[in-house]
N, C-alpha and C positions, 0 to 999 in steps of 0.2 A: 258375197259382195262386201259384207262388213269387214271380213278378214282382209280382203284386198285393200279396202280403204285404210284399214289400220296399218297394214304394211307400207302403203304409200306414205302415210302420215309420218311413220317412224323414219322411213328413208329420207323424207324431206327434212325432218328435224336434224338427222345425222348429217345430211349434206349441208344444211345451213350452219351447223356447229363447226364442221370441218372447214368450210369456206371462210367463216369468221376467224377461225384460228390461223389459217394460212394467210389471211389478209392483215393479220395483226403484226405491227412493227415490233412490238415487245417480244412476240414469239420468236421472230427471226433474230433479234438481238440475243435472246437466251441461247439460241442455236449457235450463234457466233461466239458467245462466251464459252460454251461447252467445247466447241471445236478448237478454239484457241488454247484453252486449258489442256485439252487432250494432246494437241500438237506439242505444246511446251513440255508436257510430262514425258513425251517420247524423245524429243531432241535435246533435252537438258537433264542434268542429274539433280538440279537444285530446285526446280519449280515446285514439285509435289512433296518437298520436305516439310515436316511439321512447322519448322521455324518460318519458312517462306510463306506458307499458307496462312499462318497466324498473322504475320506482318501484312500480307496482302489484304486479307479480309478486314483487318483493323483499319488500314489506310482507306479502304472503300467507304467506311462509315462517315468520315468527316465530310466528304462530298455528297454522299447519298442523303444524309440527314437534311442538309441545306437544299439539295435538289428536290426533296419532297415539297418543301415550302415554295420553291421556285416554280415547280410544276403547277401548283394551285394558282399562282399568279398568272402563269402563261395560259392556263385554261381560260381565264377571264379575258384574255387578249392583251394582258399587260406584260411588263418585264421589270425586274429588280436588279439593277446593276450595283447596288450598294452592299450586297451581302458580305463580300470580302472585308470591307471596312467595318461593317457592323460586327462581324466576328472579331476583328482586332479590338474594337472599342469595348465589347463585352468581356473579352479576355483581360483587357487592362483594368476594367472596373472590378472584376472579381479579384484580380491580383492586388490592386491597390487597397481594396477594402480588407482583404485577409491579411495583408502586410501590416495594416493598422496605422495608428498615430495620425488619424485624420482630424484636422483642426476645423472647428466651426466657431469662428470668432476666437475667443480665448480658451474655449473648452476643447478638450481632446477626447475624441470618440474612440473606443476600442483600443486603449493604450496597450501596445504590445501585439495587437492584431485582433481582428474580429473573427468570430467563428465562421465556419463554411456556410452556414445557413444565411447569415447576413450577406456574405459574398455572392452566393447564388441568387438571392432575392434581389440584390442591387443590380446584378448583371441582367437578370430576366426583365426587371422593370425598365432598365435602359433600352433593351431590345424592343419592348412593347411601345415605349414612347417614340422611338425612332420610326417603327413601323406605322404607328398612328399618324405621325407627322407626314410621312410619305403618302399614306392612304387618304388623308384629308385633302391634301393638295391635288391628288389625282381625281378623287371621287367628287369632291364638292367644289373645287375651284377649276376643274377641267384641265389641269396641267397634263402634258404628255408624260406618261410614266418613265419614258426614256430620259427626259430632261430632269425630272424630279430626282430620280434615283442616281443619275450621274452626278448631280450636285451633292447628294447625300454621300456618295462615294468619297468625295473630297472632304466634306464636313466631318463625317464620322472618324476618318483617320486623323484629321487635325485635332479633334477632341481627344482621341486616344493619346496623342502626343502631349496635349495639355494636361490630361489627367495624370499621366505617368512622368511628366517633366522630361519626356523623351529619353527615358532610361530603361534598361533591362531589369525586370523584376524576377527573382528566382527564389525568394523566401516568402512563404505564404502563411506565416504566423502559426498559431497553436495547432491548426488543422492541416498543416502542410502535408503530412503523410496521407491523410484521408483524401485530399484532393488528388494526389498522385495515384492513389489506389483507384479512385473513380475513373480517371482517364487512362491510366497505364496498367491497371491490374487485370486479372482474369478470373472467371468463375467456371469451374469444371473444365478448365483448359480452353475456354472460349474467351477471347478478349472482351472486356466489359463494354467497350463502344459498339461491338457487334450486337450485343444483347439490346442495348438502347436503340440501335437502328431497327432491329426486328420489331420491337415494341412500337416504335413510332410508325413503322411501315404498316403494321396491323391497324393502328388507330387511324392513320391517314386514309388507308384503303377503305375502312369501314365508313368513315365520315363522308368520303366522296361518293361511295356507292349506295349507302343505305340511309342517309339522312337528308332532310329537306335542305340543309345548308349546301350539301354536295350537289344536289339537283339544281339549286339556284346558281351555283358556281358555273356549272356546265351551260345552263341557260344563258347566262350573261355572255359567256364566250361564244355561244352559238349565234345569238342575235340579241344584242343588248336592248335595242328598241322594243323588240317583241317581248322580252323579259319584263321591261318596264310596264308595258301595256297590260300584261297578265298579272301585275301586282307584286312582282319580285322586288324586294327592297334593295335595289342595285347599289346605291351609295354606301349604306352600312356594310354590305357584304364586301364591297371593294376595299373599304378601310380594314375590314377583318382579314382579308387575304394578305394585305401588305404587313399587317401585324404578325400573322402566322409566318410569313417569309422571314421577317426580322427575328422572330422568336426562334426559328430553327437555326438561324445563323448564330444567335446567342447561345443556344444549347451546344452547338458544335464548338463554339469558342470556349465554353467551360470545359468540355471534354478534352479538347486539344491542349488547353492549358495544363490539365492534369497529366496528359501524356508527355508533353515536351518538358515539363518541369521548369519552364521559364517562358517569359513573354517579352517580345520586342515589338516595336511599332511596325515591323515589316511582316508580321504574321498575317496571313490571309491575302497577301497580294496576288492578284490573278485568279483568286478563287472563283469570282463571279463568272469568268469565262468558262472554266471547267464545269461549273455547276449548270450553266445554261446548256453547255454541250451535252452533259449527262441527261438533262431533261429532254432535249430534242432527240438525241439518239434513242432514248427510251420510249419515244412515241408522242411526246407533247408537241402540239402544233402551234407554231408561233402566231398563227392567225387566230388562235383561240378555239375553245370547244372540245379539245382532246388532250388526254394525258392521264396517267395513273401513277400511284405510289410504287407499284411493282416496276413500272417502266423507269422511274427515277433510280431505283436500286440497281437494276440490270444495266442501265446506261452508265452509271458510276462504276460498276464492276468491269465493264468492257474497257473504259478509259484506264482504270488501274491495271488491268491485265496488259494493255498496250504499253503502259509506262514500265511495268515490271519486266515485260518480255524484252524490251530494248537492252536493258542491262544484262539479262541472262544470255541473250544471243550475241552480245558484244557489238551492238549497233550504237552509233553515236546518239547520245541523248538529245541532240538538237533536232532529230527527226520526230520527236514526240509530237510537236505541234502539227507537223505535216500529216501524221497518221490520224490524230484526233480531228483535225480539220477535214480530212478526207471522209472520216466516219460521219461527221455532221452533214456534209454534202450528200453522201449516200442516203442518210436518213431522210433528208428533205426530198431527194429524188424519189425515194420509195413512196413518201406521202403524196408527191405530185402524180406519180403513175397511178396510185390507188384512187386518187380523186378523179383522174381522167377516165379510169375504167368504170367508176361508179356513176359518172355523169353520162356515159354512153349507153 
């Protein structure tokens, strides 16, 4: 009798695990990524070459890093439309600081250029201030996140123009080569940005899954009123998630500056749309309460494979938006079907 109960218990757990896996949007996106990669490896001669794989994985990172921060915001039921402009602003800040000759009154700071630590520090501080500003307006003043971050989208890019005097910066002072190595270099044949993405993915996944902060983030997205009644510090956490979102945009901006070797005020345009798409495709629910770091990475991977495949297959690049938009609609449809099945 005990043996039968044990077998039934094991079978039930296996069935629950399998059903959870099959109902996971992230799982099916991973399958889609693998199938697309396999198909492109068969029908093209250049997809699975070391050079293309190196470039493709590196390109994924710029969106995936920001998508992790965006996912955390979406889990709470919010949205951050300012990430592309914050990326631009932070890129300009590190470029201007490292280029040097910054005047404060009659004094000149870092004549000939500041070191990279000052540049990164200034860039990160800028991102955190922008995120805190967004978070305070949303959490404490009750502004809609869509309106606040849409306004910041314009403000941050305008500030980037002011900081740089609307010019292209391609010389980064005494640590110029170090910055280029950080963003454009490789370690053991793996692009450095990929290593940063993996580290950030592990940290983000751990925080969301195993910490009180992560549980509170999901609770706010699931039912903010109930979370408040149970003692969750909703407002401080909301401020924190917008700071995290801006921080990830700032980190991506630093890395992308090192990769490109030059910064213009057009950098990051349209990034917010692709980042939101990556988060949604990866399983983040725009209504809140769902999303993972892994989903952000695989969603970004699928978008990059779509972009890469158009060139390899000789398809007009203008179709990129159609394919990405279709993927978003399919992702939302999947979530809708899953919700209907669970409610029945």
